[in-house]
C-alpha positions, 0 to 999 in steps of 0.5 A: 479422075473426073466426075460428072457435073452435079446439081447444087443443093438448095440450102434454104429448102434442104438444110437446117442452117442454124444447127449446121452453123453451130456444129461447124463452129464447134468442130473448127474450134475443137480441131484447130486446138491440135495445131497450137497445143504442141507449142505449149506441150513440146517441152513435156513431150520431148522430155518424156521420150528423151528427145533432143532439143532439135527433135522436140522442136520438130513436133510443132514444126511438123504439125504446122507443116502437115497442116500447110500441105493439107491445105494445098493437097487435101482441101482442093478435093472439096471441088472434086469429091462429095463433101460430107464423105471427104470431111468425115474421112479426113476427120477420121484420120485426125482421130487416128493420128491423135490416138497415135500421138497419145500412144507414141512410144518413140520420137519417130512415131510421135513425129509421124503421128503429129505430121498426119494429125496436122494434115488431117486438121485441114478438115477445118477448111473443108467445113467452113466453105461447106457451111458458107455454100448452104446459105444465100450470098446475102447471109454468107458473111453472117454464117462465116462469122459465126463459124469463124468465132468457133475457130478463133476461140479454139485458137485462143483456148488451145494453149491454156487448155493444153496446159491445164490438161497437162497439169492435171494429167499429162501431155498424152491426156491432151491428145486422148481428150482431143481424140474423144471430142473429135469422135463425138463431133464426127458422129454429130457431123454424120447426122448434120452435114448435107450431101453436096456434090461439087460441080467441077469436071476436072482432074485432081492434077488440074485442080492443083495446077489451077492455083496460080491461075486463080491468084492471077484472075481473082484480085479479091483473093489476092488483096484479101489474102494479103491483108489476112496474112498481114493481120495474122503476122501481127497476131502471131508476133504478139502471142509469140512474144507476150509469153516471154514478156509476162513473167517480167516486171511489171506483169510478174505472171507465173505459168498458170497466170500466163495461161489464164491471161491467154483466155482474155483474147477469147473476148476478141472472138465476139467480133467474128459474127458481128463483122460477118453481119455488118459485111452483109449490110455493105459495111465491109470497107469501113470495117476493114479500115477500122480493123487495121486502125484498131490493130495499130492502136491496140499495139500502142497500148500493149507497148505502153503497158510494158513501161508502166510501174503499177502492176495492176495498171499494166495488166489492165492496159495490156488486157485492153490492148489484147482484146482490141488487137484480137477484135481487129484481127478477127474482123479482117479475117472474117470479112476476108473469108466472106469476100473470097467465099462469094467468088467462084462456087466451083472453086471454093475448096481451092480458093479457101485453101489458098486463102488460108495457106497465104495467111498461114505464111503471114503467121510464119513471117510474124513469128520470125519478125517477133523473134528478131525484134525481141532480140533487137529491142525487146517488147517495144520493138515487137509491138512496133513490128506487129503494128507495122503489119497493121499499117501495111493493111491500112495502106492497102485499104486506102489504096484499093477497094477490091474485096471490100464491097 
């Protein structure tokens, strides 16, 4: 399968960039909730369909596995297929899959629908590089930061939003709501997205086989994917364990209180547009160093909060630590995205797919590390493990300047 080389659009002349950035941020933030909502809904979903614990556990696993495969198999099509058509068709699959999940009468159909929904959520990683390609390189960090703010808000809101919708309606109501929102967004994207033909002139198989070559030839991709994976490990380790810690003293939060606490992390999303702008001004290196120091310090605060006697003081300190943690993580993620999106334009789909897939692996490592640490030493051990990922990121910053220009 081949295409003839196409001329890139001139974004400054043909595209209204600000509306595109806004719709990109809203789209990524909305679609990404489908990936994390099952983590809070899995119990309700399993009980309503009479699923075993093993079957119920597969709901979240298959959603994320589908997303991982979508990153590796669908996102590279950005380098081969006209981008607007690809995004709209992938989003249409997500809408159908969300409706299928909401209406699933049996466990088998539910698992199949959630897998397809996860794979279709790869549309997120098609939107981000498209928006980035529509702005000049000197403003690319700002654009990516603005879109990433929507993504991070969506990740942080996904669990409390799913919990609140399920409490008010039921778990099926969440997926109906998601399908309706994605349908509205698909209409907006159809009007807003530019038509962009990729410049690649290779087959789909050749695109997939180029992954190892890209990693080998692009040190910026290797280094920034490495630190992004490390901070994602910190993020996942913290949020997996904090739900286990908050019901106990000194915090003593119920399920609704835990859902409301998750909203605190949204404040960290303000770092994404700021990080992008400052990265464009040549401050990427000090900001990367600062982001990893912030992660380490924030987790020290979170560990300290767990040993305080005053409930109010503990909640205040933990809230501060949570905000600072998310600030550090989103700063690294945004600057990493900026760096890799300044690489080969003809390979932006593959590069973004690889970048996200690799930090996705970091998230899985963080979840496993949190589970082991919780069993071994409780909350303090979890914070130590999460901080250790930040230390590795800081060591990387000091050892190399790659991708921090």
